[in-house]
Steps between C-alpha positions, in 0.01 A plus 500: 500500500691361798301223676515436870532149636534298819717200561434174680705190576496396136502140370600239750332644805473149655799340328743565217651198342771449236533207261813425296377310192712315248508651155394156367208461746154523341290361790554640846364851444164375372469248786595756761255751366208312637643483853644849544213707363433629851412846633806668639746246362745594226698234308788633294679292236846522361678265260840327512690381189468122469595247239244313293665172604484384861828344605710526821735730310236740368325513835820605676542782250209684664687542832690807385183672372284457810588822678471699179152364431394562858619860460245559229210452743345818644683630805294808595385301800641186657377177347352248741609189311703435181512160327731366236267283291714206383489163679800343329694827498455546875603137549821540298594848627397425856221665701752679725673661197158603355402664827829682525464639148146623564582658834799675361245717319187468720646455850164516677319247280434142589655290220380166364519272198301195386742243645485650847128563463432131414697383807294737719175395334565128547581566867173691529319201354689269745621260232846369420458232232459683172420410142679736260381598153786667317519643149881498510781290369650256746788717621260776602235266644772330709602835646146582602462162669831549678373833634186328630711236680719771650179646651384173657267401217495166319431511124374142489365515142623728219360543156640734236398637161876510426495842337774761487315760291304758697269566207396135498441493875264797477297316236457165681122453494303520824359153440852364474597674822200359680568147382866524595415626852245222548733234366780603738259548788342159461796342675367410846825608657447859377341737751493810275597588143726789404487621137826691444574805275342845491445462126288190537125581511331340800243727672202383302558128572621497862160453658401234245816308577442524871151363455625208294789420732364592836840667572638850503643633172727805482695658220790744492267795429243394761757462772676825407177704502408352840846567646500861378164556669624341821823706501310825424248431777209479262194285572550185296229263616283411201690749282601234243418151378580181676556370850803715562278809522280324751766334716 
């Protein structure tokens, strides 16, 4: 029996998005799921090889694999936006090099990464003095802070869990994340808090932290999701938690 059928525009009628996820990342996909479960929006994931230890050297190793990972995303229709989901990796490799690698494969896509997304999000919130919560060792945290400074932002207070193991970062308890954000954000000079790393769980505590601090709180995943929506032309107001999605 041969069955007849009709075709339509398929998944991604409103927007088709690509996300390059680290092999070691256990967090971003579950946090993104709540934001991108939208009619007509397709979010495709691919993985890139990454080391279990986060150091400047291991982060730079991902540069050569970016285009290959991007090539594993669907290409039957142009993607609207593609993101490389690693804050420290984008900082070390450089946002321009990340964009070039993505557009080599998806020339029509808008490209982003958490570092660029955070800079755009803080500009949207109209703040410059930032408290930073980092899970990283000092050499990686310093590079993230240097990137913020290069983009006109002032990391006035920095706190770190001082971890190099991705598996540990993914298991830092939400209560510990909330207390760290609030401790860093309690500095009166801090206008907003940025919790770095796509493997750090944050979505469930962002609004509680904002209520305690009376200040905006963003994370790598929150800023990246917002920026992907902006670049893809999707309605983002009230789409996620926190002040960023209401700015």
